[in-house]
C-alpha positions as CSV (number, residue, x, y, z in Angstrom):
1,X,30.2,-18.9,-44.2
2,X,32.0,-17.7,-41.1
3,X,31.2,-14.0,-41.6
4,X,27.4,-14.3,-41.9
5,X,27.4,-16.5,-38.8
6,X,29.5,-13.9,-37.0
7,X,27.3,-11.1,-38.1
8,X,24.3,-13.0,-36.9
9,X,25.9,-13.6,-33.5
10,X,26.8,-9.9,-33.2
11,X,23.2,-8.9,-34.1
12,X,21.8,-11.3,-31.5
13,X,24.2,-10.0,-28.9
14,X,23.2,-6.4,-29.6
15,X,19.5,-7.3,-29.5
16,X,20.0,-8.9,-26.1
17,X,22.0,-6.0,-24.8
18,X,19.3,-3.6,-26.1
19,X,16.6,-5.6,-24.4
20,X,18.5,-5.7,-21.2
21,X,19.1,-1.9,-21.4
22,X,15.4,-1.3,-22.0
23,X,14.5,-3.5,-19.0
24,X,17.1,-1.8,-16.8
25,X,16.0,1.7,-17.6
26,X,12.3,0.8,-17.2
27,X,13.0,-0.9,-13.9
28,X,15.0,2.1,-12.7
29,X,12.1,4.4,-13.6
30,X,9.7,2.0,-11.9
31,X,11.8,2.0,-8.7
32,X,12.2,5.8,-8.8
33,X,8.6,6.7,-9.6
34,X,6.4,3.8,-8.5
35,X,8.0,1.7,-5.9
36,X,7.6,4.2,-3.1
37,X,3.9,3.2,-3.0
38,X,3.7,-0.1,-4.9
39,X,7.0,-1.5,-3.4
40,X,9.9,-2.8,-5.4
41,X,8.2,-6.1,-6.1
42,X,4.8,-4.5,-7.1
43,X,2.9,-5.9,-4.2
44,X,1.6,-2.5,-3.0
45,X,-0.4,-2.2,0.3
46,X,-4.0,-3.1,-0.6
47,X,-6.6,-1.8,-0.5
48,X,-5.1,1.8,-0.5
49,X,-2.3,1.0,-2.8
50,X,-3.3,-1.8,-5.2
51,X,-0.9,-4.6,-6.1
52,X,0.6,-4.5,-9.5
53,X,0.8,-8.3,-9.7
54,X,-1.8,-10.7,-11.1
55,X,-5.2,-9.2,-11.9
56,X,-3.8,-6.0,-13.3
57,X,-3.2,-7.8,-16.6
58,X,-6.9,-8.5,-17.0
59,X,-7.8,-4.8,-17.5
60,X,-5.2,-4.5,-20.3
61,X,-7.6,-6.4,-22.5
62,X,-9.7,-3.3,-23.1
63,X,-8.8,0.3,-24.0
64,X,-10.2,1.9,-20.8
65,X,-8.1,-0.4,-18.7
66,X,-4.9,0.3,-20.6
67,X,-5.6,4.0,-20.3
68,X,-6.2,3.7,-16.6
69,X,-2.7,2.6,-16.0
70,X,-1.3,5.8,-17.5
71,X,-4.1,8.0,-15.9
72,X,-3.6,7.3,-12.2
73,X,-1.9,10.4,-10.6
74,X,1.4,8.7,-10.0
75,X,1.7,7.7,-13.6
76,X,0.2,10.7,-15.3
77,X,2.3,13.1,-13.3
78,X,5.6,11.3,-13.2
79,X,8.3,13.5,-14.7
80,X,9.2,11.1,-17.5
81,X,8.3,11.1,-21.2
82,X,5.4,9.3,-22.6
83,X,7.7,6.7,-24.1
84,X,9.4,6.2,-20.8
85,X,6.1,5.8,-19.0
86,X,5.0,3.3,-21.7
87,X,8.2,1.4,-21.0
88,X,7.5,1.4,-17.2
89,X,4.0,0.1,-17.7
90,X,5.2,-2.6,-20.1
91,X,7.9,-3.5,-17.6
92,X,5.2,-3.9,-14.9
93,X,3.1,-6.0,-17.3
94,X,5.9,-8.1,-18.9
95,X,8.4,-8.5,-16.1
96,X,6.2,-8.5,-13.0
97,X,3.2,-10.3,-14.6
98,X,4.6,-12.5,-17.4
99,X,2.7,-15.6,-16.4
100,X,-0.6,-13.6,-16.2
101,X,-0.4,-11.9,-19.6
102,X,-2.8,-13.0,-22.4
103,X,-1.1,-14.6,-25.4
104,X,-2.3,-11.7,-27.6
105,X,-1.0,-8.9,-25.3
106,X,0.2,-5.8,-27.2
107,X,2.6,-3.5,-25.5
108,X,1.3,-0.2,-24.3
109,X,2.5,2.6,-26.7
110,X,3.7,6.1,-26.1
111,X,0.8,7.3,-28.1
112,X,-1.7,5.6,-25.8
113,X,0.1,7.1,-22.8
114,X,0.1,10.6,-24.3
115,X,-3.6,10.4,-24.9
116,X,-4.4,9.0,-21.4
117,X,-2.2,11.5,-19.6
118,X,-4.4,14.3,-20.9
119,X,-7.2,13.0,-18.7
120,X,-5.8,12.7,-15.2
121,X,-8.0,10.7,-12.8
122,X,-9.2,12.6,-9.8
123,X,-10.7,9.5,-8.1
124,X,-8.6,6.4,-9.0
125,X,-10.5,4.1,-6.7
126,X,-13.8,4.9,-8.3
127,X,-12.4,4.3,-11.8
128,X,-10.6,1.1,-10.7
129,X,-13.9,-0.2,-9.3
130,X,-15.7,0.7,-12.5
131,X,-13.1,-1.1,-14.5
132,X,-13.3,-4.3,-12.4
133,X,-17.1,-4.2,-12.8
134,X,-16.8,-3.8,-16.5
135,X,-14.3,-6.6,-16.7
136,X,-16.6,-8.9,-14.7
137,X,-19.5,-8.1,-17.1
138,X,-17.3,-8.6,-20.2
139,X,-15.6,-11.8,-19.2
């Protein structure tokens, strides 16, 4: 009985360490590639640089909103892989916005990021305005 319990404890510890490592790497990439404009805490400098806290989670309820997060120039052109960018976006959503996420939130995938990055935004403000209008109509 002692060995299965020990194995379970080791598995739980490795899971926690892996989760911590994921969050640390995603946070590092966020600080390196996003915090210069959005600040370390995600508050940004509205209206030019939008906050990443609060309402951002509302647009993740539909595919255009999820894609928008990976399409803005800072995201789409960051010199990191699609998987790393997905991790950064999920860090923003889960670590900076945990209380605001819907209960059925599904993490953004590398596949979504790859698809979105192929269509870089030239006018992020116009697209953001369109998304908020769409959200207001749909909600």
